[in-house]
C-alpha positions as CSV (number, residue, x, y, z in Angstrom):
1,M,-0.2,33.8,22.9
2,S,2.7,31.0,23.1
3,E,0.3,28.5,23.0
4,R,-1.5,29.3,20.1
5,K,2.0,29.7,18.6
6,D,3.1,25.7,20.1
7,A,0.0,24.8,18.1
8,T,0.5,26.5,15.1
9,T,3.9,25.5,14.7
10,E,2.7,21.6,15.3
11,E,-0.2,22.1,12.4
12,K,2.7,23.0,10.1
13,I,5.4,20.4,10.7
14,K,1.7,17.6,10.6
15,T,0.5,19.6,7.4
16,A,4.6,19.7,5.1
17,A,4.5,15.7,6.5
18,K,1.4,14.6,4.7
19,T,1.8,16.6,1.7
20,V,5.8,14.6,1.7
21,F,5.1,11.8,3.3
22,Y,2.0,11.5,0.8
23,K,5.0,12.4,-2.1
24,K,7.8,9.5,-1.5
25,G,6.3,7.1,1.5
26,F,7.5,6.5,4.4
27,S,10.5,5.0,4.1
28,A,11.9,7.5,0.9
29,T,11.4,10.6,2.8
30,R,13.4,12.1,5.2
31,T,12.5,14.7,8.4
32,R,14.7,16.9,6.5
33,D,12.3,17.4,3.7
34,I,9.0,17.8,6.2
35,A,11.6,21.0,7.8
36,E,11.5,22.3,4.3
37,E,8.5,21.8,2.8
38,A,7.3,23.4,6.0
39,G,9.8,26.4,6.1
40,L,11.1,25.5,10.0
41,N,14.8,24.0,11.2
42,L,15.5,20.0,11.7
43,A,15.9,21.6,15.8
44,L,12.2,22.8,15.6
45,L,11.0,20.4,13.8
46,N,12.8,17.4,16.1
47,Y,11.4,19.1,19.1
48,Y,7.7,18.9,19.0
49,F,8.3,15.8,17.3
50,R,10.6,12.7,18.3
51,S,11.2,11.2,14.7
52,K,9.9,10.0,11.7
53,A,8.2,7.9,12.5
54,K,6.8,9.0,15.2
55,L,5.4,11.7,12.9
56,F,4.2,9.8,10.4
57,E,1.6,8.0,12.9
58,I,0.4,10.5,14.1
59,I,-0.2,11.3,10.3
60,M,-1.8,8.3,9.3
61,A,-4.0,7.8,12.9
62,E,-5.7,11.3,12.1
63,T,-5.6,10.3,8.1
64,L,-7.7,6.7,8.8
65,S,-8.7,6.7,12.4
66,G,-12.2,8.0,11.6
67,F,-12.3,6.8,7.8
68,I,-11.3,2.8,9.9
69,S,-13.8,2.9,12.4
70,S,-16.9,4.9,10.0
71,M,-16.6,1.1,7.9
72,K,-16.3,-0.5,10.4
73,I,-20.2,0.0,12.1
74,I,-20.4,0.3,8.5
75,L,-19.3,-3.4,7.6
76,N,-21.1,-4.6,11.6
77,D,-24.7,-2.7,10.9
78,E,-27.2,-5.6,11.2
79,K,-29.8,-4.0,9.8
80,T,-27.7,-3.5,6.8
81,S,-27.9,-5.7,4.2
82,L,-25.1,-6.5,1.8
83,E,-26.4,-4.8,-1.0
84,E,-26.6,-1.4,1.3
85,K,-22.9,-2.2,2.9
86,V,-21.6,-2.4,-1.1
87,K,-23.8,1.1,-2.1
88,I,-22.5,2.8,1.3
89,I,-18.7,1.5,0.8
90,A,-18.5,2.8,-3.1
91,E,-21.0,5.9,-1.6
92,R,-18.2,6.8,1.7
93,Y,-14.8,5.3,0.0
94,I,-15.5,7.9,-3.3
95,D,-16.1,11.1,-1.1
96,F,-12.6,10.0,1.5
97,I,-10.7,10.2,-1.6
98,S,-12.3,13.0,-2.8
99,T,-10.8,15.1,0.0
100,E,-8.1,12.8,0.4
101,P,-7.2,12.2,-3.5
102,E,-3.1,11.3,-2.5
103,I,-4.4,8.1,-0.2
104,P,-4.5,6.0,-3.2
105,T,-1.4,5.8,-4.5
106,F,0.6,7.3,-1.0
107,I,-1.3,3.0,0.5
108,L,-0.1,1.9,-2.1
109,T,3.6,3.2,-1.8
110,E,3.4,1.8,1.0
111,V,2.3,-1.8,0.0
112,R,5.2,-2.3,-1.7
113,N,7.6,-1.0,0.4
114,N,5.7,-1.6,3.9
115,P,3.4,-4.4,3.8
116,D,3.4,-5.6,7.4
117,G,4.0,-2.2,9.0
118,L,0.9,-0.7,7.1
119,L,-1.0,-4.3,8.3
120,K,0.1,-2.9,12.0
121,K,-1.3,0.2,10.8
122,L,-4.1,-0.8,8.8
123,P,-6.3,-3.6,11.2
124,I,-8.2,-4.3,7.8
125,K,-7.5,-7.7,8.6
126,E,-10.3,-8.0,11.6
127,I,-12.1,-5.6,10.5
128,V,-12.9,-7.3,7.9
129,N,-13.0,-11.0,9.1
130,E,-14.8,-10.9,12.0
131,S,-17.5,-8.4,10.5
132,V,-21.4,-9.3,9.8
133,F,-20.2,-8.5,6.1
134,I,-18.1,-11.4,5.9
135,K,-21.3,-13.7,7.5
136,Q,-23.6,-12.0,5.1
137,F,-21.7,-12.7,2.3
138,Q,-21.1,-16.1,3.2
139,E,-25.1,-16.8,3.1
140,A,-25.2,-15.5,0.7
141,V,-23.1,-18.0,-1.3
142,Q,-25.5,-20.6,0.7
143,N,-28.1,-19.3,-0.4
144,K,-26.6,-19.0,-4.4
145,K,-27.2,-16.0,-4.1
146,I,-24.4,-15.4,-5.6
147,T,-22.1,-17.8,-7.7
148,E,-18.4,-17.1,-6.0
149,P,-17.3,-19.0,-3.3
150,N,-14.4,-16.6,-2.6
151,P,-15.0,-13.2,-0.8
152,L,-11.4,-11.8,-1.7
153,H,-12.8,-11.7,-5.4
154,F,-15.8,-9.7,-4.6
155,I,-13.6,-7.1,-1.7
156,M,-11.0,-7.0,-4.5
157,N,-13.6,-6.1,-7.1
158,L,-15.5,-3.3,-5.2
159,M,-12.4,-1.6,-3.7
160,G,-10.9,-1.7,-7.2
161,L,-13.8,-0.1,-8.4
162,V,-13.8,3.0,-6.2
163,V,-10.4,4.0,-5.8
164,F,-8.7,2.7,-9.6
165,P,-10.1,5.9,-11.4
166,F,-8.3,8.1,-8.2
167,V,-5.1,6.6,-9.3
168,A,-5.3,6.5,-12.8
169,K,-7.0,10.1,-12.2
170,P,-3.9,11.8,-14.1
171,I,-4.7,8.9,-17.2
172,I,-8.2,9.1,-17.2
173,M,-8.6,13.0,-17.7
174,G,-5.7,13.5,-19.5
175,S,-8.1,11.2,-22.0
176,K,-11.0,12.7,-22.7
177,N,-9.6,16.6,-21.9
178,L,-11.3,16.9,-18.3
179,E,-11.6,19.1,-16.0
180,P,-11.4,18.4,-12.3
181,T,-14.9,18.7,-12.0
182,Q,-16.1,16.7,-14.5
183,F,-14.2,13.6,-13.2
184,Y,-15.7,14.8,-9.6
185,D,-18.7,14.4,-12.0
186,L,-17.8,10.9,-12.9
187,M,-17.0,9.5,-9.4
188,Q,-20.7,11.2,-8.3
189,E,-21.8,9.1,-11.0
190,R,-20.2,5.5,-9.8
191,K,-22.1,5.9,-7.0
192,K,-24.5,4.7,-8.0
193,K,-23.6,2.8,-10.8
194,I,-20.9,0.4,-9.0
195,P,-23.5,-2.0,-6.4
196,I,-25.2,-1.9,-9.5
197,W,-21.7,-3.4,-11.7
198,I,-21.4,-5.4,-8.4
199,A,-24.1,-7.3,-8.5
200,M,-24.6,-8.3,-12.1
201,M,-20.2,-9.5,-11.8
202,F,-21.5,-11.9,-8.1
203,A,-25.5,-13.4,-9.1
204,T,-26.1,-16.1,-10.2
205,V,-26.7,-17.2,-13.8
């Protein structure tokens, strides 16, 4: 009985921490904010999690580790082409952000406030630079299938097309009086359109 209570309290704290971290980012969040969100006293929160930093690491790991692992598998799959990878990445990112809609704003806040810390938690550089994805991009450039030789432009365009609508969601929904279900349908459309747009941007002319 006590173990169940402990587990429930721990999950309650982590849920509250995720809510507050997503809204405020790491730097602006106080442990007291998390305790208040969870409806618990500060001493109890400190008993379960020794520091804000420790709790933040747990939230980041639980939220992003599985997704990053799946991205690593996609980027290093030798059986799929560059075009297929773009399609899969667009689908996975849109699905992921649809279930975790605060993630883009949260990451942007952390990028602004603590870029070095975020890069340590998200080994993006290693995952991307050493991937089959990059090798395939370089081969496409050599074979003149892609006109832009800098892979950063390719990645920024791909990620921008996926992420920006979620960051600008309130503006997009407000400008057209969209319901949440309509915005969801719009994002499902983008799954099909993004690979086409990317191909058109970088194809030889």
